[in-house]
N, C-alpha and C positions, 0 to 999 in steps of 0.2 A: 282345575286346582293344578293337575299334574302339568299342564301345558305352561304355566306361568311359572312353576318350579323350575322346570327344564330351561325355559327361557332367561329365569333369574341365575340360574346354574351357568348357562352359556355366556350372559353377560358379565358374570363375576372373572370366569375364564378369561375372556377377552382384556378384562379391566387387569387383571393380575399379570397377564401375558404381556401386555405392551409397557408395564412398569420397568421392565429392565431392558426396555430397546434403546436406551439413549447411546449416543453414539460415543464409544470411549476410545481415542486413538493413541495407541503407543507405538513405539517405533524402535528398531533395534540400532538404529546408528541415523546420524543426520541425515545423509543420503536418501533414505527412504521419507523422512519427514518432507525435504525439499521437493521430492519427486510428486508426494502426495499433495503439497501445496500447488507445485506447478498443474496439477491435473484439472484446475478451476480458474487459472488467470489467462487473460488476454494478453497475447504476446505480440509487439512490433518490434520490427527490425531497425537498426539506427539509420538507414536511406530512409524510412518511413518518418522517423522521428526530426530528419533533416527537412523534409518537405513540411512538415509542423512547423518547423522553425521558420521558413521561408515565408510563412503567412502569419499574419497577427490574428490573435484568437484569446480566448479565455482558458488558461491552462497553466499548471505549475509543474515543473520539472524537480522531481525530489531526488538529491543523492543520498542515498541512505549507508553513506561509507564514514568513518570517522573523520573527525575534522582535520587532522594530519593529512589525510588522504585528498580529501576535498581541495584542501589548500594548495597542493602540489598540481592540482589540476582538474578541470571539472568541465561539464557540458555548459556552454554560453545560456546564462539565465537562471541556470538548476540554483535550488538552496538547498543547503545542507541540515538535515534532519537524520542523526545518525539513528541506526536501526533501532538498538537499546532504550530510546526516548521518543520514537515516532508517536506511540499511542499519546503522549503529555505533551505535544508541541503546541504551541499557539501560532507557528508559523502557516498553519494550515487552518481552514475554518469551514470554507465555502464547498458543503457535499454536493452542488451541481457543477463544479468545476471539473474539468478533464485532467486528471493526476498521471503524469508519466514517471515511471521510479526505477531506479538502477542502483547497482552495487558496482563492487570491482567487477564479478563475473555475473552470475545471476543468483547468487545463493542467498544473500541477506535480503535482497529485493523480492523474493520468492517466497520468503517468510512474512515481508512487510507488506505486500499485496493482499493476502485474506484477512491480514489485521486490519487493514483501512477499510475493506469490505464489512469486515463486523462492526464498524463504527459508523457505516451508512454512505461511504463512498461510494458512490455507482461506477464512474467512469475510470477505473484504475487500469493502467497498462505497464506491463512488464517490456523495458526495453532489451531486447534480446542480446546477450553476450556483455551485456553493463559497459562500464569505464572501459575494458581494455578492447572491446569491439569497438566503441567511438573512437578511441584514441588511434586506432589501426587504420580506419575508416577516413576520418576526418582530421589529421593530425593539426590542420590549418584553423581548425576550430574549437580551439580551446582556451579557455579562462584559468589564470592562477589567480592565487590569493584567496581572501576571505569571500570575494564578490561582493557585488554593491545591489543586484536587483534583488529585493522579497528576501534579503538574506536574514533580516531582523524582522523580531513580532512586530505585527502593528502597533503603533504606538498607544497609549489609553489616553481616551478622549474623556477629559473631564466634565462632569454633568452636572448642570445646573442644579440649585437646590427648588427652584419651583416659582420662587418669588422673586426674580430678579437676577 
């Protein structure tokens, strides 16, 4: 009987002790928040992205800067989804597709990557150095304007009523 009480007490201590173990991240500044986000991000260079662009494949390039920044210049084929609305966008939906994401430098995109992973996107890559790095390395490979490829949400398909 004493053994059962001891085991019950031990079990109770374990259960109560684990209740407060939820991870609670707080940061002194934005740099700490970005640094923490980058600790679990897969990063590729602009040269590696250029090699990806040279081959056809199933992927999306997301520019998470604001619309005005995107219009002034972006990586060819990129779609614009500003960081503030990324989680709510209908422009991406295939969670199996590879996603390459960038911002002006790395800041906004570094925060966007974990958000996409929380939404079950498995293959998410941060383009190191972002737009500034791409613009410096490949100034001849820049699109301007709103973009044509993939920049709009997929059109709604009307469903039939079933009987005709």
